SEVEXFI-590230 format. One record per residue (C-alpha): x, y negated, z; chain; residue in three letters. Coordinates in pm, 1 decimal, m for minus. Layout:
- X/Y/Z/A/ALA
...
//
This chain:
- 8051.1/m10460.8/12409.1/A/MET
- 7714.9/m10359.4/12549.5/A/THR
- 7595.1/m10045.5/12726.6/A/GLY
- 7236.2/m9920.3/12776.0/A/PHE
- 7092.5/m10248.9/12643.4/A/VAL
- 6760.3/m10226.0/12458.8/A/ASP
- 6658.2/m10500.0/12212.8/A/ASP
- 7009.0/m10644.1/12197.0/A/PHE
- 7064.3/m10921.4/11940.9/A/LEU
- 7404.2/m11024.4/11799.1/A/ALA
- 7342.0/m11294.7/11540.3/A/GLU
- 7555.1/m11557.4/11357.4/A/ASP
- 7883.0/m11480.9/11537.3/A/ASN
- 8242.0/m11451.6/11421.7/A/GLU
- 8419.1/m11156.1/11586.8/A/ALA
- 8780.3/m11115.7/11482.5/A/HIS
- 9134.7/m11001.5/11569.0/A/HIS
- 9052.7/m10762.2/11849.6/A/SER
- 9400.3/m10623.7/11918.1/A/GLN
- 9297.1/m10279.6/12047.1/A/ILE
- 8931.2/m10211.2/11979.9/A/GLU
- 8635.0/m10331.7/11775.0/A/HIS
- 8457.0/m10649.3/11667.0/A/GLY
- 8104.4/m10586.0/11803.0/A/ILE
- 8043.6/m10266.8/12003.5/A/TYR
- 7690.1/m10144.3/12086.7/A/VAL
- 7730.2/m9842.1/12314.4/A/SER
- 7536.2/m9581.3/12510.1/A/ASN
- 7169.7/m9492.7/12473.3/A/SER
- 6972.5/m9791.0/12349.2/A/CYS
- 6683.7/m9883.1/12122.1/A/ASP
- 6623.4/m10152.8/11861.8/A/ARG
- 6958.4/m10338.1/11855.7/A/PRO
- 6988.3/m10604.9/11586.4/A/ILE
- 7327.9/m10707.9/11447.3/A/VAL
- 7267.7/m10978.1/11188.6/A/ARG
- 7461.7/m11239.3/10987.3/A/ARG
- 7792.8/m11193.2/11166.3/A/ASN
- 8139.1/m11244.1/11020.5/A/LEU
- 8347.5/m10955.1/11153.6/A/VAL
- 8707.2/m10930.5/11040.0/A/HIS
- 9063.5/m10819.8/11116.8/A/ASP
- 8980.1/m10606.8/11418.6/A/ASN
- 9212.0/m10317.1/11505.2/A/HIS
- 8929.5/m10060.9/11520.4/A/GLY
- 8578.5/m10072.6/11382.3/A/ASN
- 8411.5/m10387.2/11261.7/A/GLY
- 8072.1/m10284.9/11404.3/A/LEU
- 8065.2/m9979.0/11630.5/A/HIS
- 7745.3/m9807.4/11745.0/A/PHE
- 7820.4/m9522.7/11987.2/A/ASN
- 7548.4/m9317.1/12160.4/A/GLY
- 7795.9/m9154.1/12405.5/A/ASP
- 7577.0/m8886.4/12564.5/A/ALA
- 7844.5/m8811.8/12825.7/A/SER
- 7750.6/m9133.1/13006.6/A/LEU
- 7381.3/m9050.1/13039.4/A/GLY
- 7055.7/m9106.3/12857.4/A/GLY
- 6968.5/m8937.4/12528.5/A/ASP
- 7295.7/m9044.0/12367.3/A/GLY
- 7119.2/m9202.1/12070.1/A/LEU
- 7102.7/m9553.4/11928.4/A/ILE
- 6757.8/m9572.4/11774.3/A/GLU
- 6601.5/m9809.0/11519.5/A/ASN
- 6904.0/m10034.7/11474.7/A/ALA
- 6883.6/m10316.7/11219.6/A/LEU
- 7222.5/m10407.4/11072.9/A/VAL
- 7185.0/m10674.2/10806.1/A/GLU
- 7353.1/m10967.5/10640.3/A/GLY
- 7697.8/m10909.2/10787.7/A/ASN
- 8029.2/m10979.8/10613.1/A/VAL
- 8286.0/m10727.7/10735.6/A/ILE
- 8645.6/m10718.9/10612.9/A/HIS
- 9004.3/m10641.0/10712.1/A/GLY
- 8912.3/m10403.3/10996.2/A/ASN
- 9030.3/m10053.0/11078.9/A/GLY
- 9410.3/m10053.4/11066.4/A/VAL
- 9389.1/m9843.2/11383.0/A/GLY
- 9108.2/m9624.7/11244.1/A/GLY
- 8732.3/m9659.6/11248.3/A/GLY
- 8487.4/m9799.6/10996.6/A/SER
- 8342.2/m10126.1/10881.9/A/GLY
- 8013.1/m9997.6/11027.6/A/ILE
- 8038.1/m9692.3/11255.1/A/ASN
- 7717.6/m9510.6/11359.3/A/MET
- 7782.1/m9231.6/11610.9/A/ASP
- 7435.3/m9099.4/11690.3/A/GLY
- 7244.6/m9379.3/11515.0/A/GLY
- 6887.6/m9267.7/11442.2/A/VAL
- 6632.4/m9427.0/11204.3/A/ASN
- 6844.1/m9737.6/11150.4/A/GLY
- 6841.3/m9977.8/10856.6/A/VAL
- 7173.7/m10101.0/10717.2/A/ILE
- 7106.8/m10357.7/10446.3/A/ARG
- 7249.3/m10663.5/10270.2/A/ASN
- 7598.6/m10611.0/10414.5/A/ASN
- 7924.1/m10699.4/10236.7/A/LEU
- 8219.9/m10479.2/10333.5/A/LEU
- 8558.2/m10520.5/10168.4/A/TYR
- 8926.5/m10458.8/10238.7/A/ASP
- 8853.6/m10238.1/10539.0/A/ASN
- 9134.2/m9992.4/10605.0/A/HIS
- 8935.9/m9689.0/10718.1/A/ALA
- 8580.9/m9590.9/10617.5/A/SER
- 8310.4/m9828.7/10499.3/A/GLY
- 7989.6/m9695.2/10660.9/A/VAL
- 8015.6/m9376.7/10872.0/A/SER
- 7711.6/m9179.1/10987.7/A/LEU
- 7831.0/m8899.9/11218.4/A/TYR
- 7844.7/m8747.9/11565.1/A/ARG
- 8138.4/m8719.8/11802.7/A/ILE
- 7997.5/m8765.5/12152.7/A/ASP
- 7642.7/m8880.9/12076.5/A/ALA
- 7331.8/m8681.4/12162.8/A/GLY
- 7283.0/m8582.1/11797.5/A/ALA
- 7398.7/m8669.3/11449.6/A/GLY
- 7318.7/m9001.2/11282.8/A/ALA
- 6987.7/m8912.6/11117.8/A/THR
- 6713.6/m9085.2/10920.6/A/GLY
- 6912.4/m9398.9/10837.6/A/ASN
- 6872.3/m9617.2/10528.2/A/LEU
- 7179.5/m9778.9/10368.6/A/VAL
- 7043.9/m10016.3/10104.9/A/VAL
- 7156.0/m10314.2/9894.9/A/ASN
- 7505.8/m10332.9/10035.9/A/SER
- 7836.8/m10395.7/9860.4/A/THR
- 8129.0/m10185.1/9981.0/A/ILE
- 8477.7/m10212.6/9828.9/A/VAL
- 8727.4/m10012.1/10033.6/A/SER
- 9098.8/m10094.3/10061.1/A/ALA
- 9373.2/m9887.9/9898.7/A/ALA
- 9462.4/m9741.8/10240.2/A/ASP
- 9098.6/m9681.2/10333.3/A/GLY
- 8876.5/m9375.0/10340.4/A/ARG
- 8536.2/m9319.2/10178.8/A/TRP
- 8291.1/m9602.9/10118.2/A/CYS
- 8017.1/m9397.5/10283.4/A/ILE
- 8107.1/m9104.3/10508.7/A/ASN
- 7830.4/m8872.0/10639.2/A/ILE
- 7903.6/m8565.4/10852.8/A/ARG
- 7838.2/m8359.9/11168.9/A/ASP
- 7478.3/m8267.1/11094.1/A/GLY
- 7373.3/m8624.6/11015.8/A/SER
- 7068.2/m8529.3/10809.6/A/THR
- 6786.7/m8717.9/10638.0/A/GLY
- 6985.0/m9028.0/10542.3/A/ASN
- 6918.7/m9240.2/10233.2/A/THR
- 7174.0/m9436.1/10025.9/A/VAL
- 7013.2/m9665.0/9768.4/A/ARG
- 7080.6/m9981.8/9562.0/A/ASN
- 7444.4/m10008.9/9669.5/A/ASN
- 7768.0/m10098.5/9491.5/A/ILE
- 8038.7/m9859.7/9612.2/A/LEU
- 8399.1/m9877.4/9495.9/A/TYR
- 8724.1/m9752.7/9646.9/A/ASN
- 9077.8/m9873.1/9571.8/A/LEU
- 9224.6/m9557.4/9728.9/A/HIS
- 9422.0/m9324.4/9501.8/A/ALA
- 9186.5/m9026.0/9538.1/A/PHE
- 8904.1/m9103.2/9781.1/A/ARG
- 8585.1/m9246.7/9640.3/A/GLY
- 8226.2/m9354.1/9696.1/A/ALA
- 8037.0/m9098.0/9908.7/A/ILE
- 8152.8/m8796.8/10111.1/A/ALA
- 7893.2/m8579.9/10286.8/A/ILE
- 7946.2/m8243.2/10454.1/A/ASP
- 7722.0/m7940.5/10404.6/A/ALA
- 7561.6/m7973.1/10749.2/A/ALA
- 7440.1/m8325.5/10664.8/A/SER
- 7294.3/m8258.5/10318.9/A/ARG
- 6940.6/m8150.4/10423.8/A/PRO
- 6709.4/m8442.5/10350.0/A/GLY
- 6987.3/m8655.4/10200.7/A/PHE
- 6872.5/m8895.6/9926.9/A/VAL
- 7109.4/m9102.5/9715.1/A/SER
- 7009.8/m9292.5/9399.2/A/ASP
- 7022.0/m9623.2/9211.2/A/TYR
- 7382.9/m9688.5/9310.7/A/ASN
- 7688.0/m9815.6/9128.7/A/SER
- 7955.1/m9556.2/9199.7/A/LEU
- 8299.3/m9446.7/9094.8/A/MET
- 8365.5/m9104.0/8950.1/A/ASP
- 8483.5/m8963.1/9282.8/A/ARG
- 8240.0/m8806.9/9530.4/A/LEU
- 8241.8/m8514.4/9770.7/A/SER
- 7964.8/m8275.1/9872.5/A/GLY
- 8177.0/m8081.4/10121.6/A/ASP
- 8301.2/m8353.8/10353.4/A/GLY
- 8618.9/m8455.5/10169.6/A/ASP
- 8749.1/m8100.1/10111.3/A/ALA
- 8711.9/m8139.8/9733.8/A/THR
- 8639.5/m8434.2/9504.5/A/VAL
- 8393.4/m8410.1/9213.6/A/ILE
- 8277.1/m8644.1/8939.2/A/GLY
- 7937.0/m8806.1/8899.7/A/LEU
- 7806.3/m8536.9/8661.7/A/ALA
- 7880.0/m8259.3/8912.4/A/ALA
- 7736.8/m8475.8/9192.6/A/TRP
- 7416.9/m8522.4/8992.9/A/GLN
- 7410.4/m8144.1/8956.2/A/GLY
- 7369.5/m8130.0/9334.3/A/LEU
- 7052.4/m8336.9/9297.8/A/GLY
- 7183.2/m8684.2/9378.2/A/TYR
- 7205.3/m9020.7/9200.3/A/ASP
- 7007.6/m8942.5/8886.2/A/ALA
- 6972.9/m9316.1/8809.6/A/HIS
- 7322.0/m9417.9/8922.4/A/SER
- 7626.4/m9500.9/8709.8/A/PHE
- 8001.3/m9562.2/8725.8/A/VAL
- 8135.9/m9920.1/8712.8/A/ALA
- 8431.1/m10128.1/8833.1/A/THR
- 8460.6/m10452.8/9032.1/A/PRO
- 8572.5/m10635.3/8717.6/A/ALA
- 8243.2/m10541.4/8553.8/A/GLN
- 8038.8/m10655.1/8853.9/A/HIS
- 8177.7/m10954.4/9037.7/A/PHE
- 8236.4/m11322.3/8966.9/A/LEU
- 8584.6/m11300.4/9121.1/A/VAL
- 8681.1/m10943.5/9219.7/A/PRO
- 8830.0/m10954.2/9567.6/A/GLY
- 8717.6/m11314.9/9621.1/A/GLY
- 8350.6/m11364.2/9528.7/A/ASP
- 8124.3/m11060.2/9521.2/A/PHE
- 7822.4/m11226.4/9360.1/A/ARG
- 7719.2/m11068.7/9030.8/A/LEU
- 7814.3/m11163.0/8679.3/A/LEU
- 7522.5/m11208.4/8442.8/A/ALA
- 7666.2/m10916.2/8246.3/A/THR
- 7701.3/m10686.4/8548.0/A/SER
- 7537.5/m10346.2/8500.4/A/PRO
- 7407.4/m10386.3/8856.9/A/ALA
- 7161.1/m10655.6/8742.8/A/VAL
- 6803.7/m10518.4/8738.5/A/ASP
- 6936.4/m10164.2/8798.8/A/ALA
- 6779.5/m10100.1/9138.0/A/GLY
- 6448.9/m9991.2/9285.3/A/THR
- 6211.5/m10184.5/9508.7/A/ALA
- 6185.7/m9894.7/9755.7/A/ALA
- 6332.8/m10021.3/10082.5/A/GLY
- 6495.1/m10325.7/9920.2/A/ALA
- 6497.0/m10639.1/10140.2/A/PRO
- 6299.6/m10938.5/10014.4/A/ALA
- 6602.7/m11169.7/10024.0/A/ALA
- 6972.7/m11114.6/9957.4/A/ASP
- 7284.2/m11185.1/10164.6/A/LEU
- 7267.1/m11555.6/10075.3/A/ASP
- 6896.8/m11573.8/10163.2/A/GLY
- 6795.5/m11598.2/9798.6/A/ASN
- 6480.1/m11417.1/9681.8/A/PRO
- 6488.8/m11058.7/9558.2/A/ARG
- 6403.5/m10950.2/9295.2/A/PRO
- 6479.8/m11210.9/9028.6/A/VAL
- 6423.9/m11078.0/8680.3/A/GLY
- 6290.0/m10740.7/8577.5/A/ALA
- 6397.3/m10544.7/8885.0/A/ALA
- 6606.9/m10545.1/9201.6/A/VAL
- 6982.9/m10588.4/9153.3/A/ASP
- 7228.1/m10352.2/9319.7/A/LEU
- 7450.1/m10468.9/9603.2/A/GLY
- 7420.5/m10740.5/9864.0/A/ALA
- 7361.4/m11024.5/9616.6/A/TYR
- 7070.0/m11080.1/9377.5/A/GLU
- 7167.9/m11255.7/9055.1/A/ARG
- 6967.9/m11581.6/9052.3/A/GLN
- 7050.7/m11754.3/8723.9/A/LEU
- 6915.8/m11646.5/8386.5/A/LEU
- 7000.1/m11922.6/8135.6/A/GLU
- 7349.5/m12055.1/8205.6/A/CYS
- 7498.3/m12276.1/7934.9/A/GLY
- 7175.9/m12372.6/7761.6/A/ASP
- 7227.4/m12744.7/7828.2/A/GLY
- 6950.9/m12761.4/8087.5/A/GLY
- 6990.2/m12756.5/8463.8/A/VAL
- 6804.9/m12459.9/8610.0/A/ASP
- 6730.3/m12420.4/8980.3/A/PRO
- 7039.3/m12294.6/9160.5/A/GLY
- 7291.2/m12384.5/8889.2/A/GLU
- 7597.5/m12558.9/9032.2/A/GLN
- 7824.4/m12622.8/8733.8/A/CYS
- 7862.7/m12557.9/8364.1/A/GLY
- 7570.9/m12777.3/8260.5/A/GLU
- 7565.1/m13153.7/8188.1/A/PRO
- 7615.9/m13351.7/8509.0/A/GLY
- 7719.8/m13050.6/8718.2/A/LEU
- 8067.6/m12957.9/8838.7/A/GLY
- 8254.3/m12798.3/9126.4/A/CYS
- 8386.0/m13063.2/9364.4/A/ALA
- 8564.4/m12813.1/9587.3/A/ASP
- 8915.7/m12736.2/9463.6/A/GLY
- 8884.5/m12386.0/9605.6/A/CYS
- 8612.9/m12287.9/9359.2/A/THR
- 8595.0/m12232.7/8988.0/A/THR
- 8292.5/m12239.0/8759.3/A/CYS
- 8184.4/m11888.6/8661.1/A/VAL
- 7852.5/m11860.1/8478.9/A/GLN
- 7715.1/m12180.2/8633.1/A/CYS
- 7810.6/m12083.7/8988.3/A/ILE
- 8099.3/m12239.3/9183.9/A/CYS
- 8272.7/m11912.5/9273.3/A/ALA
- 8525.9/m11897.8/9553.1/A/ALA
- 8882.3/m11827.0/9440.8/A/THR
- 9123.0/m11608.6/9639.2/A/PRO
- 9374.7/m11895.3/9642.4/A/GLY
- 9713.1/m11947.0/9476.0/A/THR
- 10001.1/m11988.5/9718.0/A/CYS
- 10208.1/m12295.3/9634.8/A/GLY
- 9942.0/m12500.4/9460.0/A/ASP
- 9903.7/m12737.9/9755.9/A/GLY
- 9541.0/m12642.7/9826.2/A/ILE
- 9449.9/m12410.6/10112.5/A/VAL
- 9192.6/m12167.2/9970.5/A/CYS
- 9059.8/m11817.8/10019.7/A/GLY
- 9272.7/m11610.7/10252.5/A/GLY
- 9540.8/m11879.6/10280.2/A/GLU
- 9597.0/m12047.3/10614.8/A/ALA
- 9844.1/m12311.7/10499.4/A/CYS
- 10048.4/m12457.1/10216.3/A/GLU
- 10313.8/m12626.4/10431.2/A/ASP
- 10413.8/m12646.2/10798.0/A/ASP
- 10189.7/m12947.9/10860.4/A/ALA
- 9883.8/m12726.7/10805.8/A/ASP
- 9975.0/m12510.7/11106.6/A/CYS
- 9930.0/m12588.8/11475.7/A/SER
- 10076.2/m12461.2/11801.1/A/GLY
- 10434.9/m12476.8/11677.3/A/GLY
- 10372.0/m12228.2/11398.8/A/ARG
- 10529.3/m12258.0/11054.9/A/VAL
- 10396.4/m12180.1/10708.9/A/CYS
- 10537.5/m11873.2/10534.6/A/GLN
- 10370.3/m11717.2/10233.9/A/GLY
- 10070.0/m11945.2/10295.6/A/CYS
- 10010.1/m11792.4/10639.2/A/GLN
- 10080.1/m11962.0/10972.5/A/CYS
- 10337.3/m11756.9/11160.9/A/VAL
- 10537.0/m11786.7/11476.9/A/ASN
- 10872.0/m11950.1/11394.5/A/PRO
- 11149.8/m11697.2/11345.1/A/PRO
- 11438.1/m11685.8/11590.5/A/ALA
- 11679.9/m11614.1/11304.5/A/CYS
- 11707.3/m11793.1/10971.0/A/ALA
- 12025.7/m11626.3/10841.7/A/SER
- 11847.3/m11381.4/10615.7/A/GLY
- 12062.4/m11098.5/10753.5/A/THR
- 11868.2/m10776.0/10804.0/A/ALA
- 11917.0/m10539.6/11094.2/A/LEU
- 12068.4/m10208.2/10984.4/A/VAL
- 11914.7/m9875.7/11095.6/A/LYS
- 11701.8/m10044.3/11363.4/A/PRO
- 11491.9/m9843.8/11606.0/A/ARG
- 11299.2/m9939.6/11914.5/A/GLN
- 11049.6/m9799.9/12162.2/A/THR
- 10829.7/m10022.6/12379.1/A/LEU
- 10581.5/m9920.1/12648.8/A/ARG
- 10333.0/m10156.2/12807.5/A/ALA
- 10281.1/m10019.3/13161.3/A/ALA
- 10502.6/m9942.0/13333.5/A/PRO
- 10712.8/m10143.4/13093.8/A/ALA
- 10996.0/m9975.7/12907.0/A/ARG
- 11229.3/m10128.4/12648.2/A/ILE
- 11471.3/m9933.5/12434.2/A/LYS
- 11627.4/m10093.0/12127.3/A/LEU
- 11924.3/m10015.8/11905.0/A/ARG
- 12037.5/m10177.3/11580.5/A/ALA
- 12341.5/m10269.2/11375.0/A/ASP
- 12406.0/m10596.8/11197.1/A/ALA
- 12672.9/m10708.8/10954.5/A/VAL
- 12766.8/m11064.4/11063.1/A/ILE
- 12994.1/m11231.4/10806.3/A/PRO
- 13347.7/m11299.2/10925.5/A/GLU
- 13514.7/m11494.9/11068.6/A/PRO
- 13298.1/m11472.4/11378.5/A/TRP
- 13242.2/m11804.7/11550.7/A/ALA
- 13050.1/m11726.4/11868.7/A/GLY
- 13033.0/m11350.5/11921.9/A/ILE
- 13169.8/m11332.7/12274.0/A/ASP
- 12895.4/m11205.5/12508.4/A/PRO
- 13077.1/m11277.6/12840.4/A/PRO
- 13115.7/m11639.3/12728.5/A/ALA
- 12802.7/m11702.0/12518.8/A/ASN
- 12557.5/m11420.9/12597.9/A/GLY
- 12308.9/m11280.5/12344.8/A/ILE
- 11941.7/m11329.2/12265.6/A/ARG
- 11689.0/m11049.6/12203.9/A/VAL
- 11345.2/m11130.7/12062.4/A/VAL
- 11062.5/m10885.5/11993.7/A/VAL
- 10746.6/m11060.9/11877.7/A/ASP
- 10483.9/m11074.6/11605.2/A/SER
- 10494.7/m11324.1/11319.5/A/PRO
- 10117.7/m11366.9/11343.3/A/THR
- 10008.4/m11301.0/11700.8/A/GLY
- 10092.0/m11271.8/12069.3/A/PRO
- 10291.9/m11012.2/12259.3/A/GLY
- 10656.9/m10917.3/12294.2/A/GLY
- 10937.7/m11098.9/12474.3/A/PHE
- 11214.8/m11350.7/12416.2/A/ASP
- 11515.4/m11278.7/12636.9/A/ALA
- 11843.3/m11469.5/12651.6/A/THR
- 12104.4/m11271.2/12844.4/A/LEU
- 12346.6/m11540.6/12959.2/A/PRO
- 12721.8/m11507.2/12965.1/A/GLY
- 12887.8/m11459.5/13301.1/A/GLY
- 12968.4/m11199.4/13561.1/A/ALA
- 12692.2/m10957.9/13453.4/A/ALA
- 12909.4/m10874.1/13152.1/A/TRP
- 13213.3/m10646.2/13160.2/A/THR
- 13459.2/m10609.5/12873.8/A/ALA
- 13616.2/m10295.4/12731.3/A/GLY
- 13793.0/m10215.2/12407.3/A/THR
- 13572.2/m10373.6/12141.1/A/ARG
- 13276.8/m10331.7/12375.0/A/ARG
- 13086.9/m10557.7/12615.1/A/TRP
- 12832.7/m10427.8/12867.4/A/THR
- 12563.6/m10624.6/13052.2/A/TYR
- 12414.6/m10480.2/13371.2/A/ARG
- 12139.7/m10617.1/13593.1/A/ASP
- 11961.0/m10349.2/13801.7/A/PRO
- 11688.8/m10601.4/13893.3/A/LEU
- 11607.0/m10684.1/13530.0/A/GLY
- 11577.4/m11054.3/13604.5/A/ALA
- 11560.1/m11142.5/13231.7/A/VAL
- 11251.5/m10983.3/13070.6/A/ALA
- 11318.4/m10662.8/13264.9/A/GLY
- 11639.7/m10590.8/13071.8/A/ILE
- 11872.9/m10383.0/13288.2/A/THR
- 12146.9/m10297.8/13039.8/A/LYS
- 12278.3/m10422.2/12706.8/A/ALA
- 12580.1/m10304.9/12510.8/A/VAL
- 12743.6/m10497.3/12226.4/A/VAL
- 13001.7/m10307.5/12020.6/A/GLN
- 13249.1/m10457.8/11775.5/A/ASP
- 13254.7/m10201.5/11493.8/A/ARG
- 13458.5/m10398.3/11243.1/A/ARG
- 13717.6/m10119.7/11205.9/A/PRO
- 13441.0/m9922.7/11032.3/A/ARG
- 13272.4/m10201.2/10832.2/A/VAL
- 13373.6/m10566.4/10804.3/A/SER
- 13151.5/m10776.8/11031.5/A/GLY
- 12962.7/m10480.3/11178.5/A/LEU
- 12825.7/m10518.4/11531.7/A/VAL
- 12595.6/m10280.0/11721.8/A/ARG
- 12356.5/m10379.2/12000.0/A/VAL
- 12178.6/m10144.0/12241.7/A/VAL
- 11924.9/m10282.7/12490.6/A/VAL
- 11735.4/m10105.4/12769.5/A/LYS
- 11488.4/m10236.7/13025.7/A/GLY
- 11195.0/m10162.8/13251.1/A/ARG
- 10933.5/m10346.6/13453.1/A/GLY
- 10574.1/m10349.8/13570.0/A/GLU
- 10406.0/m10452.5/13246.0/A/SER
- 10479.1/m10580.1/12896.7/A/LEU
- 10234.2/m10718.0/12639.0/A/ALA
- 10324.3/m10543.1/12315.1/A/LEU
- 10310.8/m10711.8/11974.2/A/PRO
- 10068.7/m10589.6/11709.8/A/ASP
- 10188.0/m10254.1/11576.9/A/VAL
- 10092.9/m10371.6/11227.9/A/VAL
- 10301.4/m10691.1/11241.2/A/ALA
- 10602.0/m10672.4/11472.2/A/ALA
- 10941.8/m10838.9/11438.6/A/ARG
- 11276.2/m10782.5/11613.5/A/THR
- 11562.3/m11033.6/11619.5/A/THR
- 11913.4/m11023.3/11765.9/A/LEU
- 12125.1/m11338.1/11807.2/A/VAL
- 12473.8/m11221.1/11901.5/A/VAL
- 12672.7/m11544.1/11869.2/A/GLY
- 12591.0/m11885.2/11726.3/A/THR
- 12231.5/m11938.0/11605.7/A/PRO
- 12346.9/m11840.6/11255.6/A/ALA
- 12508.4/m11518.4/11377.3/A/GLU
- 12184.7/m11325.8/11391.4/A/CYS
- 11983.0/m11058.0/11215.0/A/ALA
- 11620.2/m10949.4/11218.3/A/SER
- 11367.4/m10702.3/11083.4/A/VAL
- 10994.5/m10740.4/11016.6/A/VAL
- 10842.5/m10400.1/11078.9/A/TRP
- 10566.8/m10256.7/10862.3/A/GLY
- 10253.7/m10101.3/11005.8/A/GLY
- 10182.2/m9727.8/11044.8/A/PRO
- 10091.7/m9683.1/10677.9/A/ALA
- 10385.3/m9887.0/10543.0/A/ALA
- 10721.1/m9750.5/10425.9/A/PRO
- 11016.1/m9766.4/10665.6/A/SER
- 11112.5/m9963.9/10861.7/A/PRO
- 10774.6/m9935.8/11031.6/A/ARG
- 10604.0/m9911.4/11369.3/A/CYS
- 10350.9/m9661.2/11493.2/A/ARG
- 10146.9/m9661.7/11809.7/A/GLY
- 9898.9/m9889.2/11982.0/A/ASP
- 9875.0/m10150.0/12255.8/A/ALA
- 10009.5/m9899.4/12511.0/A/ALA
- 10320.4/m9780.3/12326.1/A/ARG
- 10488.4/m9846.1/11994.1/A/ILE
- 10781.3/m9670.8/11831.6/A/ALA
- 10962.2/m9827.6/11537.2/A/CYS
- 11236.6/m9706.0/11304.8/A/LYS
//
């Protein structure tokens, strides 16, 4: 994060897994920032955030930014955009690849900047938004005079689409030579119209509708263009960069290609080896098991879990591929589970607060009879709240002993000092008269601070007897079906 820094350069970095905020954050009044060739992924908020923030002084504008050659994916589960421009003026956004971002793609707008995001050029970028995302390009709040040209824009969302612009931002707006989908909005997302109606507003006369399958070597894995893609030679030279995202020359062929990549090969399969061909001709082949030959290019594959080769978005194929005590599940390295019984918690709910710390948890579990170790005064219980993929949470073993008192089918643990993870009270109820094997656990606690697990990937486990007498739940994120968690790094509520 920077503030009031002119001529800032962020180049060739990887910025990922910010738990609360953004990947790269250029803030407050500044001129001529350059954000180039960065890999920015899996951040809770924006991938790249440019925020003029007039309330902190200066003119509240970020002027003449150059944002180019970045690969931005998996951001925005907490809101935000792949590229967010609050008060960005006369910037150039080019040759960027944005995919699987969970909010907007590129947003030009004003919240607390000195003015709207005006006079910007978005050119030769590829934006494929996730199914839970917003618009590929979002322009609002009097952000006038912007240009959108030579882009590939596609949205996996059920009803949102390529471009949404509000009425206050339409003066001076130019959009043309783009690959779109048949969903656009000229009133800021209030209504959705097709390309023909959009063209009736004066936009995208030379644009067309196409799908990722028509464009890309491997949709979702390799966004370089097929030789048959309608994006090939479909662009205009106006404002187009002289090289593409890979550094290859542009244009090749009759005209500029749309999107971040310029198609380089013209004669694949003719028996001769042309410059840039990698496979598919005599003597050429893909040595990397994570690629496949598509039109003489070794295209990256998304990966197939279980094939023994770690590719694409996979982190592992077996436990030996993981470090730090993690184990391999679903080809991702995760923290080892505290329960392997497969028993799911029933009607779980929990609330956690970071500072001052608060813990409140309640859940039922059906533990098959006969019970072997469910005797809290003798054996205690274990309560684990963590994340399969990241830090945060707690692992508390409440030991047997004098802190427990017994009632009729009920055991109560009290420790006013909260010596174990701040837990001050726990109640275990034997509810077998209602349902065979049913046990209920209620846990409460408090303390100074608690690092919360990721709201998108949290897990709760109760071990009430032997290690096998346990149950757990993996919570979904805010957009998932129940059981799910909502909140942030300060407080999460799950049910």
